[in-house]
C-alpha positions in Angstrom: -30.1 43.5 -19.4 -27.8 41.1 -17.5 -28.4 37.4 -18.4 -26.7 34.3 -17.1 -25.0 33.8 -20.5 -23.3 37.2 -20.0 -21.7 36.2 -16.8 -18.4 34.4 -16.3 -17.3 33.5 -12.8 -13.7 33.9 -11.5 -12.6 32.1 -8.3 -9.1 32.3 -6.8 -7.9 29.1 -5.0 -5.1 28.8 -2.5 -4.3 25.3 -1.2 -7.9 24.2 -1.8 -9.6 21.0 -0.8 -12.7 19.0 -1.9 -15.0 21.4 -0.1 -13.7 24.3 -2.1 -14.2 22.3 -5.3 -17.8 21.5 -4.2 -18.5 25.2 -3.7 -18.2 25.7 -7.4 -21.3 23.7 -7.9 -23.4 26.3 -6.2 -22.8 28.7 -9.2 -21.3 26.8 -12.1 -24.7 25.9 -13.4 -25.9 29.5 -13.3 -23.1 31.2 -15.2 -21.7 30.6 -18.7 -18.2 29.6 -17.6 -16.0 29.3 -14.5 -12.4 30.3 -14.5 -10.4 28.8 -11.5 -7.1 30.5 -10.9 -4.9 28.5 -8.5 -2.4 30.5 -6.4 -1.0 27.3 -4.9 2.4 25.7 -5.5 0.8 22.3 -6.2 -1.6 21.4 -9.0 -5.2 20.8 -7.8 -6.8 19.9 -11.1 -7.8 16.4 -9.8 -10.3 18.1 -7.6 -12.2 19.2 -10.8 -12.3 15.9 -12.6 -16.0 15.4 -12.0 -17.0 19.0 -12.8 -18.8 20.2 -15.8 -17.0 21.2 -19.0 -17.8 24.9 -18.7 -14.6 25.3 -16.6 -11.0 26.5 -17.1 -8.3 25.7 -14.6 -5.2 27.9 -14.5 -2.4 26.7 -12.1 0.1 29.4 -11.2 2.4 27.1 -9.2 3.1 29.9 -6.7 1.3 32.4 -4.6 1.3 35.7 -6.6 -1.4 37.3 -4.5 -5.2 37.8 -4.9 -4.9 40.8 -7.2 -2.7 39.1 -9.7 -4.8 36.0 -9.8 -8.0 38.0 -10.1 -6.5 39.9 -13.1 -5.6 36.7 -14.8 -9.1 35.4 -14.4 -10.9 38.6 -15.3 -8.8 39.2 -18.4 -9.7 35.7 -19.6 -13.4 36.4 -18.9 -13.2 39.7 -20.9 -11.5 37.8 -23.8 -14.3 35.3 -23.7 -16.9 38.1 -24.1 -18.3 38.3 -20.6 -20.3 41.4 -19.9 -20.2 40.8 -16.1 -17.7 38.9 -14.0 -18.8 37.1 -10.9 -15.8 37.2 -8.5 -15.8 34.5 -5.8 -13.7 33.4 -2.9 -13.0 29.7 -2.5 -14.9 29.5 0.8 -18.1 31.1 -0.5 -21.1 29.1 -1.5 -24.5 30.3 -2.8 -27.6 28.9 -1.2 -30.1 27.5 -3.6 -31.8 30.2 -5.7 -29.8 33.0 -4.2 -27.6 33.7 -7.2 -30.5 33.7 -9.5 -32.3 36.2 -7.2 -29.2 38.3 -7.0 -28.9 38.6 -10.8 -32.7 39.4 -11.0 -32.3 42.1 -8.4 -29.3 43.6 -10.2 -31.2 43.7 -13.4 -34.0 45.7 -11.7 -31.6 48.5 -10.6 -32.8 51.6 -12.5 -29.3 52.7 -13.6 -27.5 49.4 -14.2 -25.4 51.0 -17.0 -23.8 53.2 -14.4 -22.8 50.4 -12.1 -19.2 49.2 -11.9 -19.8 46.7 -9.1 -22.8 45.0 -7.6 -22.4 43.2 -4.3 -24.6 40.9 -2.1 -24.9 41.5 1.6 -21.9 39.8 3.1 -23.0 37.7 6.1 -20.5 36.5 8.7 -20.5 35.7 12.4 -23.9 36.7 13.8 -25.0 38.2 10.5 -25.9 41.6 9.3 -28.3 44.2 10.6 -31.6 44.2 8.7 -31.7 46.7 5.9 -34.8 48.6 4.8 -33.7 49.6 1.2 -33.2 47.1 -1.6 -30.2 49.0 -3.0 -27.5 50.9 -1.2 -24.5 52.8 -2.7 -21.2 52.1 -0.9 -17.7 53.4 -1.1 -16.3 49.8 -1.1 -17.4 46.2 -0.8 -15.7 42.8 -0.4 -14.8 40.9 -3.6 -16.6 37.6 -3.0 -19.9 37.5 -4.8 -19.4 40.7 -6.7 -20.7 41.2 -10.2 -18.0 43.3 -11.8 -18.8 45.2 -15.0 -16.4 44.2 -17.8 -16.6 47.8 -19.1 -15.6 49.1 -15.7 -12.9 46.5 -15.3 -11.3 47.5 -18.6 -11.5 51.2 -17.8 -9.9 50.6 -14.4 -7.1 48.4 -15.8 -7.9 45.8 -13.1 -6.9 45.1 -9.6 -3.8 46.6 -8.0 -1.1 43.9 -8.2 1.3 45.5 -5.8 -1.1 45.2 -2.9 -0.8 41.4 -3.0 -3.7 40.8 -0.6 -5.9 42.9 1.7 -7.5 46.1 0.6 -7.5 44.9 -3.0 -11.2 45.0 -3.2 -11.5 48.4 -1.5 -8.9 49.9 -3.9 -10.8 48.6 -6.9 -14.1 50.0 -5.7 -12.6 53.4 -4.9 -10.9 53.5 -8.3 -14.2 52.6 -10.0 -16.0 55.4 -8.2 -13.3 57.9 -9.4 -14.2 56.8 -12.9 -17.8 57.9 -12.4 -19.3 54.4 -11.8 -21.3 53.2 -8.8 -20.8 50.4 -6.2 -24.1 49.0 -5.2 -25.1 46.5 -2.6 -28.3 44.5 -3.2 -29.6 44.2 0.4 -32.1 41.4 -0.3 -29.3 39.1 -1.5 -27.0 37.3 1.0 -23.7 35.5 0.7 -22.0 33.9 3.7 -18.4 35.1 3.9 -15.5 33.7 5.9 -13.2 36.6 7.1 -11.0 34.6 9.4 -11.2 32.8 12.7 -14.3 34.2 14.5 -14.0 34.0 18.3 -16.4 35.1 21.0 -14.5 36.7 23.8 -15.7 38.4 27.1 -14.6 42.0 27.4 -15.6 43.6 30.7 -19.2 42.5 31.1 -20.0 41.9 27.5 -19.4 39.2 24.9 -17.7 40.3 21.7 -17.1 38.7 18.4 -13.5 39.1 17.3 -12.2 38.1 13.9 -8.7 36.8 14.3 -6.2 36.7 11.4 -2.7 35.4 11.1 -0.2 38.1 12.2 1.2 38.5 8.7 -2.2 39.7 7.4 -2.0 42.8 9.5 1.1 43.8 7.7 -0.9 44.1 4.5 -3.9 45.7 6.2 -1.8 48.5 7.6 0.5 49.1 4.6 -2.3 49.0 2.0 -4.8 51.0 4.0 -2.3 53.8 4.4 -1.7 53.6 0.6 -5.4 54.0 0.0 -5.5 57.3 1.9 -2.7 58.6 -0.3 -4.2 57.3 -3.6 -7.7 58.5 -2.8 -7.5 61.5 -0.4 -11.3 62.0 -0.8 -11.7 58.7 1.2 -9.0 59.4 3.7 -11.5 59.7 6.6 -13.2 56.5 5.6 -9.9 54.6 5.5 -8.4 56.0 8.6 -11.6 55.1 10.6 -11.3 51.5 9.4 -7.6 51.4 10.3 -8.2 52.8 13.8 -11.1 50.4 14.4 -8.8 47.4 13.4 -6.0 48.6 15.7 -8.4 49.2 18.6 -9.7 45.6 18.2 -6.2 44.2 18.3 -5.3 46.2 21.4 -8.5 45.2 23.2 -9.3 41.7 22.1 -6.1 40.1 20.7 -4.8 37.8 23.5 -2.7 35.1 21.8 -0.5 36.9 19.3 -0.8 40.6 20.2 3.0 41.3 20.1 3.4 39.5 16.8 0.4 41.3 15.3 1.7 44.7 16.5 5.2 44.0 15.0 3.5 43.2 11.7 1.5 46.5 11.9 4.7 48.4 12.5 6.5 46.7 9.6 3.5 47.5 7.4 3.8 51.2 8.4 7.5 51.3 7.7 7.2 49.6 4.4 4.5 52.0 3.4 6.8 54.9 4.2 9.6 53.3 2.2 7.2 52.3 -0.6 7.9 48.6 -0.5 5.1 46.7 -2.2 4.2 43.2 -3.2 4.7 40.1 -1.1 6.0 40.3 2.4 9.6 38.9 2.8 9.7 36.7 5.9 
């Protein structure tokens, strides 16, 4: 049975502010310990001066990517004896009682020992479509708010460092599934997630929500998505559909930086072909 004392939270920071430090308070009191891995050049430990003592701050003094930072935090959590690791984004905050409800819901899953990743419903923009089932098995989920099994994490050898950012969460979930473990969404539990700049645009006669990212992010989206299709051919159709949907949105809805975005997509494609990994050289 999963208990709060079995859970250690890992959050990755990048150039955080006081709001991001405050977000920790929405879950620090529920879990045994919080590990903050800071991917920033500067030290941000002063933001944590008034926090509780169940916290470890690890400054990296450079941006080594989300996967590398998650691995540092998760490895520490495993060493501290965590049975489950709560992975959080710096922007995410739990509403009162939601994390406790989430843990309770995960505990009631009939085959909890077969689960590698639990996830809440990720809410962004206008929100999610109402679900009828409490649990839903998925191919992949976003990292923030996930309860990652320590057993599964050790079996998988962690997150794929060379992806740097984007598709890191999807790769981990697909890998976990190849190891015979499940990825389960708890549909009655919600966590608001920030994917980027959400803009409402008018296309023909309809209003559409478009999530705009900085152009460089599309480099990683394309390169790493193509890598997933090669690594996990059983999910090739799933990954190609997501890639085509993303490119379609860029072509139809991106107005400000379309040329820059398409250049980054092209570079991501070429670097996939030449097997260049890690951080983008700009």
